[in-house]
N, CA and C atoms as an extended XYZ file, in Angstrom:
237
Properties=species:S:1:pos:R:3:atomname:S:1:resname:S:1:resid:I:1 pbc="F F F"
N        86.905      104.321       81.451 N   ASN     1
C        85.924      104.458       82.506 CA  ASN     1
C        85.162      103.152       82.686 C   ASN     1
N        84.817      102.841       83.917 N   PHE     2
C        84.064      101.629       84.214 CA  PHE     2
C        83.242      101.840       85.471 C   PHE     2
N        82.256      100.968       85.662 N   THR     3
C        81.463      101.018       86.886 CA  THR     3
C        81.596       99.696       87.614 C   THR     3
N        81.461       99.765       88.920 N   SER     4
C        81.641       98.634       89.841 CA  SER     4
C        83.092       98.193       89.819 C   SER     4
N        83.358       96.910       90.060 N   GLY     5
C        84.721       96.388       89.979 CA  GLY     5
C        85.619       96.780       91.129 C   GLY     5
N        85.075       96.802       92.349 N   GLY     6
C        85.895       97.125       93.507 CA  GLY     6
C        86.930       96.050       93.794 C   GLY     6
N        87.870       96.365       94.643 N   LEU     7
C        88.881       95.412       95.084 CA  LEU     7
C        88.490       94.942       96.477 C   LEU     7
N        88.237       93.647       96.609 N   ARG     8
C        87.704       93.064       97.839 CA  ARG     8
C        88.847       92.423       98.628 C   ARG     8
N        89.001       92.831       99.894 N   PHE     9
C        90.011       92.258      100.786 CA  PHE     9
C        89.339       91.391      101.838 C   PHE     9
N        89.926       90.241      102.086 N   CYS    10
C        89.433       89.325      103.120 CA  CYS    10
C        90.521       89.194      104.182 C   CYS    10
N        90.503       88.095      104.930 N   GLY    11
C        91.503       87.899      105.977 CA  GLY    11
C        92.848       87.489      105.408 C   GLY    11
N        93.796       87.234      106.309 N   HIS    12
C        95.136       86.797      105.910 CA  HIS    12
C        95.143       85.299      105.649 C   HIS    12
N        95.930       84.874      104.665 N   HIS    13
C        96.069       83.440      104.377 CA  HIS    13
C        96.477       82.707      105.654 C   HIS    13
N        95.799       81.616      105.935 N   GLY    14
C        96.104       80.814      107.116 CA  GLY    14
C        95.235       81.139      108.319 C   GLY    14
N        94.595       82.309      108.329 N   ASP    15
C        93.716       82.664      109.443 CA  ASP    15
C        92.343       82.013      109.250 C   ASP    15
N        91.615       81.839      110.337 N   ALA    16
C        90.289       81.209      110.272 CA  ALA    16
C        89.319       82.019      109.412 C   ALA    16
N        89.480       83.343      109.369 N   ASN    17
C        88.545       84.208      108.634 CA  ASN    17
C        89.083       84.589      107.248 C   ASN    17
N        89.981       83.795      106.685 N   HIS    18
C        90.652       84.207      105.446 CA  HIS    18
C        89.708       84.380      104.261 C   HIS    18
N        88.485       83.868      104.342 N   ARG    19
C        87.526       84.034      103.246 CA  ARG    19
C        86.449       85.080      103.552 C   ARG    19
N        86.465       85.680      104.720 N   LYS    20
C        85.446       86.653      105.102 CA  LYS    20
C        85.845       88.056      104.624 C   LYS    20
N        84.955       88.685      103.847 N   THR    21
C        85.229       90.031      103.343 CA  THR    21
C        85.337       91.012      104.505 C   THR    21
N        86.401       91.807      104.521 N   GLN    22
C        86.600       92.815      105.552 CA  GLN    22
C        86.523       94.231      105.000 C   GLN    22
N        86.829       94.385      103.701 N   LEU    23
C        86.855       95.724      103.110 CA  LEU    23
C        86.679       95.608      101.601 C   LEU    23
N        85.892       96.518      101.013 N   VAL    24
C        85.814       96.643       99.558 CA  VAL    24
C        86.275       98.050       99.225 C   VAL    24
N        87.364       98.134       98.457 N   GLN    25
C        87.973       99.420       98.113 CA  GLN    25
C        87.596       99.779       96.676 C   GLN    25
N        87.063      100.981       96.481 N   SER    26
C        86.757      101.458       95.126 CA  SER    26
C        88.023      102.018       94.497 C   SER    26
N        88.102      101.907       93.184 N   HIS    27
C        89.260      102.441       92.466 CA  HIS    27
C        89.041      103.913       92.148 C   HIS    27
N        90.103      104.688       92.220 N   LEU    28
C        90.079      106.094       91.818 CA  LEU    28
C        91.181      106.293       90.791 C   LEU    28
N        90.853      106.928       89.687 N   LYS    29
C        91.820      107.159       88.620 CA  LYS    29
C        93.034      107.905       89.168 C   LYS    29
N        94.215      107.385       88.850 N   GLY    30
C        95.457      108.019       89.295 CA  GLY    30
C        95.925      107.578       90.667 C   GLY    30
N        95.224      106.671       91.317 N   ARG    31
C        95.593      106.181       92.650 CA  ARG    31
C        96.044      104.734       92.578 C   ARG    31
N        96.944      104.363       93.472 N   ALA    32
C        97.420      102.984       93.560 CA  ALA    32
C        96.953      102.382       94.880 C   ALA    32
N        96.762      101.089       94.875 N   ILE    33
C        96.426      100.352       96.095 CA  ILE    33
C        97.567       99.381       96.359 C   ILE    33
N        98.200       99.508       97.519 N   LEU    34
C        99.297       98.626       97.907 CA  LEU    34
C        98.844       97.774       99.074 C   LEU    34
N        99.274       96.523       99.094 N   HIS    35
C        98.930       95.643      100.209 CA  HIS    35
C        99.982       94.553      100.334 C   HIS    35
N       100.009       93.924      101.482 N   LEU    36
C       100.893       92.789      101.693 CA  LEU    36
C       100.283       91.571      101.018 C   LEU    36
N       101.078       90.735      100.458 N   GLY    37
C       100.597       89.593       99.709 CA  GLY    37
C        99.818       88.572      100.518 C   GLY    37
N        99.930       88.604      101.826 N   ARG    38
C        99.215       87.625      102.649 CA  ARG    38
C        97.725       87.909      102.756 C   ARG    38
N        97.316       89.089      102.328 N   HIS    39
C        95.888       89.431      102.343 CA  HIS    39
C        95.199       88.732      101.190 C   HIS    39
N        94.200       87.920      101.489 N   ARG    40
C        93.390       87.323      100.419 CA  ARG    40
C        92.600       88.458       99.774 C   ARG    40
N        92.595       88.532       98.460 N   HIS    41
C        91.942       89.638       97.768 CA  HIS    41
C        91.500       89.212       96.377 C   HIS    41
N        90.615       90.000       95.802 N   GLY    42
C        90.152       89.739       94.444 CA  GLY    42
C        89.331       90.907       93.938 C   GLY    42
N        89.198       90.976       92.630 N   ALA    43
C        88.453       92.066       92.000 CA  ALA    43
C        87.012       91.641       91.752 C   ALA    43
N        86.083       92.528       92.062 N   ASP    44
C        84.678       92.308       91.731 CA  ASP    44
C        84.487       92.540       90.229 C   ASP    44
N        83.426       91.978       89.675 N   ASN    45
C        83.113       92.180       88.256 CA  ASN    45
C        82.787       93.638       87.978 C   ASN    45
N        83.180       94.109       86.795 N   ILE    46
C        82.747       95.433       86.369 CA  ILE    46
C        81.401       95.262       85.667 C   ILE    46
N        80.551       96.276       85.757 N   THR    47
C        79.219       96.174       85.154 CA  THR    47
C        79.141       96.888       83.807 C   THR    47
N        80.066       97.815       83.568 N   SER    48
C        80.131       98.469       82.261 CA  SER    48
C        81.507       99.095       82.091 C   SER    48
N        81.906       99.279       80.847 N   GLY    49
C        83.174       99.924       80.549 CA  GLY    49
C        84.332       98.941       80.501 C   GLY    49
N        85.535       99.492       80.620 N   GLU    50
C        86.756       98.700       80.541 CA  GLU    50
C        87.732       99.191       81.589 C   GLU    50
N        88.450       98.245       82.197 N   ARG    51
C        89.442       98.578       83.223 CA  ARG    51
C        90.760       97.923       82.831 C   ARG    51
N        91.838       98.658       83.005 N   ILE    52
C        93.175       98.120       82.784 CA  ILE    52
C        93.917       98.208       84.112 C   ILE    52
N        94.529       97.105       84.529 N   ASN    53
C        95.261       97.061       85.803 CA  ASN    53
C        96.759       96.955       85.560 C   ASN    53
N        97.529       97.609       86.389 N   LEU    54
C        98.975       97.439       86.431 CA  LEU    54
C        99.263       96.742       87.752 C   LEU    54
N        99.773       95.531       87.678 N   ILE    55
C       100.042       94.738       88.879 CA  ILE    55
C       101.545       94.554       89.011 C   ILE    55
N       102.078       94.876       90.181 N   VAL    56
C       103.515       94.791       90.428 CA  VAL    56
C       103.737       93.982       91.693 C   VAL    56
N       104.658       93.043       91.649 N   TRP    57
C       105.027       92.281       92.836 CA  TRP    57
C       106.405       92.732       93.288 C   TRP    57
N       106.579       92.866       94.584 N   ALA    58
C       107.882       93.195       95.165 CA  ALA    58
C       108.271       92.048       96.097 C   ALA    58
N       109.558       91.794       96.187 N   ARG    59
C       110.022       90.672       97.000 CA  ARG    59
C       111.282       91.079       97.738 C   ARG    59
N       111.381       90.670       98.985 N   ASN    60
C       112.553       90.945       99.792 CA  ASN    60
C       113.107       89.610      100.265 C   ASN    60
N       114.137       89.121       99.602 N   SER    61
C       114.701       87.806       99.922 CA  SER    61
C       115.269       87.746      101.330 C   SER    61
N       115.858       88.837      101.822 N   ALA    62
C       116.417       88.849      103.173 CA  ALA    62
C       115.308       88.663      104.209 C   ALA    62
N       114.177       89.352      104.026 N   TYR    63
C       113.068       89.218      104.961 CA  TYR    63
C       112.475       87.816      104.868 C   TYR    63
N       112.308       87.309      103.663 N   ARG    64
C       111.749       85.968      103.494 CA  ARG    64
C       112.643       84.903      104.128 C   ARG    64
N       113.933       85.158      104.198 N   GLY    65
C       114.867       84.213      104.807 CA  GLY    65
C       114.960       84.343      106.316 C   GLY    65
N       114.377       85.396      106.875 N   ALA    66
C       114.450       85.624      108.324 CA  ALA    66
C       113.504       84.692      109.067 C   ALA    66
N       113.833       84.407      110.305 N   ALA    67
C       113.021       83.500      111.130 CA  ALA    67
C       111.603       84.044      111.328 C   ALA    67
N       111.439       85.359      111.296 N   ALA    68
C       110.133       85.966      111.558 CA  ALA    68
C       109.184       85.830      110.370 C   ALA    68
N       109.697       85.539      109.173 N   PHE    69
C       108.838       85.488      107.992 CA  PHE    69
C       107.727       84.460      108.185 C   PHE    69
N       106.504       84.891      107.936 N   GLY    70
C       105.357       84.012      108.086 CA  GLY    70
C       104.832       83.925      109.504 C   GLY    70
N       105.565       84.469      110.463 N   ASN    71
C       105.143       84.407      111.861 CA  ASN    71
C       104.753       85.761      112.427 C   ASN    71
N       104.939       86.819      111.645 N   VAL    72
C       104.602       88.165      112.105 CA  VAL    72
C       103.141       88.428      111.777 C   VAL    72
N       102.332       88.695      112.795 N   LYS    73
C       100.915       89.001      112.593 CA  LYS    73
C       100.779       90.477      112.214 C   LYS    73
N       100.068       90.725      111.148 N   ILE    74
C        99.806       92.079      110.689 CA  ILE    74
C        98.395       92.446      111.145 C   ILE    74
N        98.267       93.552      111.832 N   HIS    75
C        96.953       93.974      112.325 CA  HIS    75
C        96.243       94.788      111.256 C   HIS    75
N        94.959       94.527      111.007 N   PRO    76
C        94.230       95.274      109.978 CA  PRO    76
C        94.071       96.749      110.364 C   PRO    76
N        93.934       97.573      109.350 N   VAL    77
C        93.723       99.003      109.550 CA  VAL    77
C        92.319       99.206      110.114 C   VAL    77
N        92.197      100.135      111.048 N   GLU    78
C        90.882      100.459      111.620 CA  GLU    78
C        89.986      101.008      110.531 C   GLU    78
N        88.717      100.590      110.535 N   LYS    79
C        87.752      101.076      109.537 CA  LYS    79
C        87.183      102.403      109.964 C   LYS    79
């Protein structure tokens, strides 16, 4: 158990607002948070307790080799 330590999402790498916080997501036990790697993100400090994270990276070489890679704009989810 821990307190604080949200996951902070900012803009996409390369965008003008890539450092501006857009969403802070709280963790819920038993839930996973998935996102595209282009989203700038980071964990806030926890104020008490201990947190263990499982971090997994997925990669699609065919998509990365496609002409569209890096040029497809992803629209943020409505708040």
